[in-house]
Backbone as ProteinMPNN parsed JSONL, in Angstrom:
{"seq_chain_A": "AKKYDLEVWLPGQNKYREVVSCSNCTDYQARRLNIKCRKHPGEKPRFVHTLNSTAAAIGRMLIAIFENYQREDGSIKVPEALVPYVGKKLIGSPNGV", "coords_chain_A": {"N_chain_A": [[13.059, 9.985, 12.512], [11.088, 7.678, 10.672], [10.831, 5.655, 7.736], [8.848, 3.746, 5.597], [8.737, 1.652, 2.846], [6.651, 0.001, 0.593], [7.045, -2.626, -1.588], [6.596, -4.346, -4.722], [7.091, -7.396, -6.542], [7.883, -7.418, -9.901], [7.821, -9.481, -12.416], [8.011, -9.077, -15.228], [9.608, -6.836, -15.445], [11.731, -7.635, -14.065], [12.391, -6.774, -11.477], [11.935, -5.204, -8.216], [9.339, -2.885, -7.449], [8.279, 0.205, -6.078], [5.184, 0.635, -4.371], [3.859, 1.931, -2.34], [4.654, 4.481, 0.012], [5.44, 5.326, 3.286], [5.846, 7.582, 5.935], [6.978, 8.414, 9.235], [6.845, 11.481, 10.365], [7.737, 12.567, 12.676], [7.671, 15.363, 14.823], [7.967, 17.343, 12.958], [6.239, 18.373, 10.798], [4.076, 19.112, 12.385], [5.114, 21.163, 13.964], [5.514, 23.166, 12.052], [2.893, 23.589, 11.332], [1.783, 24.188, 13.698], [0.449, 22.281, 15.381], [-0.843, 20.939, 18.198], [-1.352, 18.947, 21.189], [-2.904, 17.925, 24.279], [-2.078, 15.418, 26.511], [-3.187, 14.851, 28.947], [-5.658, 16.544, 30.986], [-4.862, 19.887, 31.891], [-2.196, 19.572, 31.449], [0.791, 20.693, 29.779], [0.47, 21.668, 26.384], [1.684, 19.617, 23.7], [3.671, 19.174, 20.741], [2.365, 17.18, 18.147], [3.046, 13.969, 16.616], [3.256, 13.351, 13.164], [2.021, 11.505, 10.326], [2.944, 10.659, 7.021], [1.913, 9.665, 3.867], [2.071, 8.161, 0.651], [-0.344, 7.823, -1.962], [-1.704, 4.644, -2.866], [-0.19, 2.915, -5.529], [-2.171, 1.831, -7.636], [-2.335, 0.775, -10.266], [0.227, -0.362, -10.621], [0.124, -2.271, -8.597], [-1.912, -3.964, -9.543], [-0.714, -4.895, -11.915], [1.387, -6.356, -10.785], [-0.05, -8.4, -9.479], [-1.325, -9.61, -11.694], [0.93, -10.448, -13.215], [2.25, -12.168, -11.424], [0.366, -14.08, -10.735], [-0.808, -15.127, -12.981], [-1.951, -17.826, -14.909], [-1.005, -20.631, -17.031], [-3.057, -20.937, -18.897], [-3.956, -18.404, -19.265], [-5.731, -17.361, -17.434], [-6.289, -15.661, -14.273], [-5.238, -16.373, -11.076], [-6.804, -15.534, -8.167], [-5.307, -13.993, -5.401], [-5.434, -15.518, -2.172], [-5.959, -13.768, 0.023], [-7.408, -11.779, -1.201], [-9.7, -12.913, -2.217], [-12.212, -12.762, -0.687], [-12.95, -10.134, -1.301], [-12.968, -9.905, -4.064], [-14.679, -11.896, -4.782], [-14.432, -14.241, -6.134], [-12.327, -17.042, -7.056], [-10.886, -17.25, -9.325], [-10.095, -15.48, -12.266], [-11.206, -15.089, -15.478], [-10.905, -17.548, -18.142], [-9.888, -20.483, -20.05], [-11.43, -20.363, -22.406], [-11.966, -17.711, -22.725], [-14.049, -16.593, -21.255]], "CA_chain_A": [[11.956, 9.708, 11.596], [11.157, 6.377, 10.006], [10.149, 5.582, 6.453], [8.61, 2.385, 5.141], [8.301, 1.531, 1.462], [6.136, -1.307, 0.195], [7.411, -2.907, -2.968], [6.079, -5.587, -5.303], [7.959, -7.994, -7.545], [7.336, -7.389, -11.252], [8.643, -10.364, -13.241], [8.232, -8.501, -16.554], [10.688, -5.854, -15.344], [12.785, -8.318, -13.325], [12.803, -5.984, -10.316], [10.917, -4.738, -7.28], [8.937, -1.494, -7.655], [7.548, 0.772, -4.944], [3.755, 0.895, -4.562], [3.425, 2.826, -1.261], [5.704, 4.968, 0.898], [4.836, 5.92, 4.482], [6.868, 8.125, 6.832], [6.649, 9.075, 10.491], [7.563, 12.76, 10.263], [7.876, 13.035, 14.06], [6.887, 16.589, 15.017], [8.394, 18.345, 11.975], [5.091, 19.032, 10.174], [3.251, 19.697, 13.446], [5.724, 22.441, 14.362], [5.239, 24.146, 10.989], [1.449, 23.85, 11.323], [1.418, 24.497, 15.086], [-0.548, 21.3, 15.828], [-0.478, 20.454, 19.532], [-2.419, 18.323, 21.974], [-2.609, 17.603, 25.679], [-2.364, 14.026, 26.829], [-4.035, 14.888, 30.146], [-6.114, 17.903, 31.308], [-3.938, 20.689, 32.685], [-0.824, 19.351, 30.989], [1.246, 21.604, 28.735], [0.297, 21.087, 25.043], [2.911, 19.193, 23.018], [3.523, 18.944, 19.307], [2.033, 15.794, 17.816], [3.779, 13.352, 15.516], [2.39, 13.188, 11.999], [2.38, 10.495, 9.336], [2.771, 11.075, 5.636], [1.909, 8.473, 3.026], [1.639, 8.333, -0.734], [-1.482, 6.986, -2.35], [-1.27, 3.361, -3.415], [-0.069, 2.855, -6.985], [-3.079, 0.725, -7.956], [-1.941, 0.159, -11.535], [1.403, -1.199, -10.38], [-0.315, -3.425, -7.796], [-2.637, -4.885, -10.426], [0.269, -5.529, -12.792], [2.097, -7.362, -9.984], [-0.952, -9.55, -9.29], [-1.491, -10.286, -12.987], [2.169, -11.114, -13.621], [2.64, -13.224, -10.491], [-0.691, -15.07, -10.535], [-1.371, -15.599, -14.243], [-1.713, -19.242, -15.182], [-0.663, -20.9, -18.43], [-4.228, -20.786, -19.773], [-4.277, -16.986, -19.354], [-6.563, -16.93, -16.307], [-5.571, -15.102, -13.126], [-5.633, -16.921, -9.775], [-6.94, -14.437, -7.211], [-4.639, -14.312, -4.135], [-6.392, -15.888, -1.118], [-6.33, -12.605, 0.837], [-8.318, -10.916, -1.961], [-10.909, -13.649, -2.625], [-13.448, -12.21, -0.113], [-13.272, -8.84, -1.901], [-13.206, -10.103, -5.49], [-15.855, -12.754, -4.881], [-14.129, -15.457, -6.897], [-10.945, -17.499, -6.913], [-10.249, -17.262, -10.636], [-10.602, -14.501, -13.227], [-10.964, -15.544, -16.838], [-10.849, -18.991, -18.371], [-9.258, -20.779, -21.336], [-12.266, -20.004, -23.557], [-12.148, -16.269, -22.749], [-15.237, -16.149, -20.516]], "C_chain_A": [[12.18, 8.354, 10.942], [10.381, 6.437, 8.707], [10.029, 4.119, 6.056], [8.114, 2.436, 3.707], [7.791, 0.117, 1.241], [6.458, -1.485, -1.28], [6.794, -4.217, -3.415], [7.073, -6.081, -6.35], [7.236, -7.984, -8.881], [8.23, -8.236, -12.154], [8.962, -9.788, -14.619], [9.352, -7.476, -16.575], [11.896, -6.425, -14.609], [13.317, -7.471, -12.164], [11.606, -5.664, -9.428], [10.623, -3.276, -7.583], [8.102, -1.027, -6.47], [6.079, 0.997, -5.304], [3.198, 1.835, -3.49], [4.653, 3.243, -0.455], [5.031, 5.675, 2.066], [5.95, 6.355, 5.436], [6.255, 8.634, 8.123], [7.49, 10.343, 10.489], [7.89, 13.35, 11.626], [7.089, 14.339, 14.202], [7.238, 17.696, 14.013], [7.206, 19.101, 11.368], [4.219, 19.723, 11.222], [3.814, 21.041, 13.904], [5.412, 23.524, 13.325], [3.773, 24.538, 10.964], [0.902, 24.217, 12.704], [0.286, 23.587, 15.591], [-0.075, 20.699, 17.146], [-1.661, 19.737, 20.165], [-1.933, 18.122, 23.408], [-2.967, 16.143, 25.894], [-3.328, 13.939, 28.008], [-4.461, 16.329, 30.416], [-5.095, 18.625, 32.2], [-2.483, 20.545, 32.271], [-0.478, 20.368, 29.893], [1.042, 20.944, 27.359], [1.65, 20.748, 24.407], [2.63, 19.008, 21.53], [3.269, 17.458, 19.059], [3.008, 15.262, 16.765], [2.797, 13.151, 14.372], [2.926, 12.085, 11.093], [2.132, 11.059, 7.95], [2.854, 9.823, 4.773], [1.463, 8.827, 1.617], [0.409, 7.472, -0.967], [-0.936, 5.698, -2.958], [-1.252, 3.425, -4.941], [-0.862, 1.64, -7.472], [-2.682, 0.016, -9.245], [-0.773, -0.795, -11.368], [1.039, -2.439, -9.573], [-1.036, -4.449, -8.663], [-1.683, -5.612, -11.366], [1.007, -6.631, -12.039], [1.23, -8.598, -9.772], [-1.086, -10.321, -10.594], [-0.237, -11.072, -13.36], [2.532, -12.285, -12.713], [1.61, -14.334, -10.353], [-1.333, -15.551, -11.834], [-0.966, -17.046, -14.48], [-1.454, -19.439, -16.668], [-1.829, -20.703, -19.38], [-4.68, -19.33, -19.898], [-5.131, -16.469, -18.212], [-5.674, -16.414, -15.174], [-6.116, -15.739, -11.856], [-5.662, -15.758, -8.792], [-6.226, -14.835, -5.916], [-5.673, -14.528, -3.025], [-6.864, -14.687, -0.304], [-7.342, -11.703, 0.131], [-9.623, -11.591, -2.359], [-12.177, -13.077, -1.997], [-13.881, -10.889, -0.759], [-13.611, -8.962, -3.387], [-14.445, -10.968, -5.711], [-15.655, -13.994, -5.726], [-12.656, -15.796, -6.735], [-10.165, -17.425, -8.219], [-10.905, -16.216, -11.526], [-10.219, -14.984, -14.614], [-10.928, -17.055, -16.926], [-10.24, -19.235, -19.746], [-10.097, -20.344, -22.539], [-12.614, -18.514, -23.584], [-13.348, -15.746, -21.995], [-14.834, -15.738, -19.115]], "O_chain_A": [[13.314, 7.944, 10.693], [9.401, 7.172, 8.586], [10.985, 3.352, 6.166], [7.181, 3.175, 3.39], [8.428, -0.852, 1.656], [6.181, -0.615, -2.105], [6.504, -5.091, -2.599], [7.798, -5.296, -6.961], [6.114, -8.477, -8.991], [9.275, -7.77, -12.606], [10.065, -9.986, -15.128], [9.982, -7.267, -17.612], [12.948, -5.791, -14.534], [14.519, -7.446, -11.897], [10.448, -5.823, -9.815], [11.524, -2.512, -7.929], [7.305, -1.792, -5.926], [5.762, 1.481, -6.39], [2.168, 2.472, -3.71], [5.578, 2.453, -0.265], [4.158, 6.52, 1.868], [6.878, 5.594, 5.71], [5.165, 9.207, 8.126], [8.714, 10.279, 10.601], [8.279, 14.514, 11.72], [5.948, 14.414, 13.746], [6.85, 18.849, 14.198], [7.166, 20.331, 11.417], [3.684, 20.803, 10.97], [3.05, 21.96, 14.202], [5.087, 24.657, 13.679], [3.432, 25.67, 10.621], [-0.282, 24.517, 12.858], [-0.702, 24.061, 16.152], [0.961, 20.035, 17.204], [-2.807, 19.892, 19.744], [-0.737, 18.145, 23.7], [-4.043, 15.693, 25.498], [-4.182, 13.055, 28.057], [-3.708, 17.253, 30.111], [-4.546, 18.044, 33.136], [-1.633, 21.323, 32.703], [-1.358, 20.84, 29.173], [1.402, 19.781, 27.182], [2.624, 21.486, 24.553], [1.504, 18.725, 21.121], [3.884, 16.596, 19.687], [3.706, 16.034, 16.109], [1.634, 12.815, 14.598], [4.118, 11.778, 11.093], [1.209, 11.848, 7.745], [3.768, 9.014, 4.935], [0.595, 9.677, 1.416], [0.165, 6.507, -0.243], [0.169, 5.678, -3.5], [-2.187, 3.93, -5.562], [-0.304, 0.565, -7.691], [-2.694, -1.214, -9.306], [-0.78, -1.901, -11.909], [1.566, -3.524, -9.818], [-0.805, -5.652, -8.54], [-1.828, -6.814, -11.589], [1.23, -7.713, -12.58], [1.72, -9.723, -9.873], [-0.975, -11.547, -10.606], [-0.327, -12.229, -13.773], [3.065, -13.29, -13.185], [1.946, -15.427, -9.898], [-2.304, -16.306, -11.794], [0.185, -17.437, -14.283], [-1.659, -18.526, -17.468], [-1.629, -20.343, -20.54], [-5.678, -19.049, -20.562], [-5.249, -15.257, -18.034], [-4.476, -16.691, -15.124], [-7.314, -15.66, -11.584], [-4.655, -15.074, -8.607], [-6.504, -15.905, -5.375], [-6.668, -13.807, -2.949], [-8.046, -14.595, 0.027], [-8.056, -10.944, 0.786], [-10.558, -10.918, -2.792], [-13.163, -12.913, -2.715], [-15.069, -10.567, -0.758], [-14.439, -8.213, -3.905], [-15.168, -10.8, -6.693], [-16.609, -14.721, -6.003], [-11.847, -14.96, -6.333], [-8.938, -17.524, -8.225], [-12.129, -16.083, -11.538], [-9.05, -15.256, -14.888], [-10.923, -17.752, -15.912], [-10.09, -18.297, -20.528], [-9.543, -19.993, -23.581], [-13.46, -18.093, -24.373], [-13.648, -14.556, -22.082], [-15.683, -15.331, -18.322]]}, "name": "protein", "num_of_chains": 1, "seq": "AKKYDLEVWLPGQNKYREVVSCSNCTDYQARRLNIKCRKHPGEKPRFVHTLNSTAAAIGRMLIAIFENYQREDGSIKVPEALVPYVGKKLIGSPNGV"}
């Protein structure tokens, strides 16, 4: 089985914190739930591999973005990968608008 954890750097805490954990449970859960499939017609059914993942810790992700992308004037530079979803490159301004 493999497990992957995604972590973000939180400068305010001076450490990395987990935001998502995802595991390949191989066929452990499938055996308990009796979940099988056939790859080809006529083939003997086999237990499937299942994945298990925690929900994303949205609050922690937002804190990481705010702490890592906040500018001296208090505004937040939106990471390039998020600009298409946020619809702007900057949140806030020196005059609070």
